[in-house]
C-alpha positions as CSV (number, residue, x, y, z in Angstrom):
1,M,0.0,0.0,0.0
2,S,1.3,3.4,-0.9
3,S,2.2,5.9,1.8
4,E,0.3,8.5,-0.3
5,H,-3.0,6.7,0.4
6,P,-3.2,5.8,4.0
7,A,-5.7,3.1,5.1
8,E,-7.2,5.4,7.6
9,A,-7.8,9.1,7.6
10,T,-5.5,11.0,9.9
11,T,-5.9,14.4,11.4
12,G,-3.3,16.8,12.7
13,P,-1.7,20.1,12.1
14,V,-1.2,21.2,8.5
15,D,2.4,21.9,7.5
16,Q,2.5,25.8,7.6
17,D,4.9,26.1,4.6
18,W,2.6,23.9,2.5
19,L,-0.5,25.9,3.5
20,D,1.3,29.2,2.8
21,S,2.1,27.9,-0.7
22,M,-1.6,27.1,-1.3
23,S,-2.9,30.4,0.1
24,P,-2.6,32.4,-3.2
25,W,-5.0,30.0,-4.8
26,L,-7.4,30.1,-1.9
27,N,-8.0,33.8,-1.9
28,R,-11.2,34.4,-3.8
29,E,-14.0,36.9,-3.5
30,D,-16.6,34.2,-3.3
31,P,-14.9,31.0,-2.1
32,P,-16.7,27.6,-2.2
33,T,-17.9,25.9,0.9
34,L,-15.3,23.2,0.4
35,T,-12.0,23.4,-1.4
36,I,-10.2,20.1,-2.0
37,L,-6.5,20.6,-1.8
38,P,-4.1,18.7,-4.1
39,A,-1.9,15.9,-3.0
40,R,1.1,17.8,-4.3
41,M,2.1,20.7,-6.6
42,V,4.3,20.3,-9.6
43,G,5.4,23.8,-10.6
44,E,2.1,25.7,-10.5
45,K,0.0,22.6,-11.4
46,A,-2.2,20.9,-8.8
47,V,-1.9,17.1,-8.8
48,F,-4.7,15.0,-7.4
49,S,-5.0,11.3,-6.9
50,A,-7.4,9.5,-9.2
51,D,-10.1,9.0,-6.6
52,I,-10.5,12.7,-5.8
53,A,-12.5,13.8,-8.9
54,P,-15.3,11.3,-8.3
55,L,-15.3,12.3,-4.6
56,A,-15.8,15.9,-5.5
57,K,-18.6,15.0,-7.9
58,Q,-20.3,13.0,-5.1
59,I,-20.0,15.9,-2.6
60,R,-21.6,18.3,-5.2
61,S,-24.4,15.7,-5.9
62,Q,-25.3,15.9,-2.2
63,G,-25.9,19.7,-2.6
64,F,-22.6,21.0,-1.2
65,D,-20.5,23.6,-2.9
66,A,-17.1,22.0,-3.5
67,Q,-14.3,22.6,-5.9
68,L,-10.8,21.1,-6.7
69,L,-8.1,23.6,-6.2
70,S,-6.8,24.2,-9.7
């Protein structure tokens, strides 16, 4: 099993340097209710695991405002 996909969800503090690098993309006038952050950034491109897009669609189908951070 890949370390990028843990068997159980874990919670804890977010790495501040990583969060700071995401902040420019989070600042919007009308942000969505939920912004799904990428697994990693390559240059200025957000990279998500293959199971995230269907998850975002499922969240939106339940009536929540969600977007992938692009």
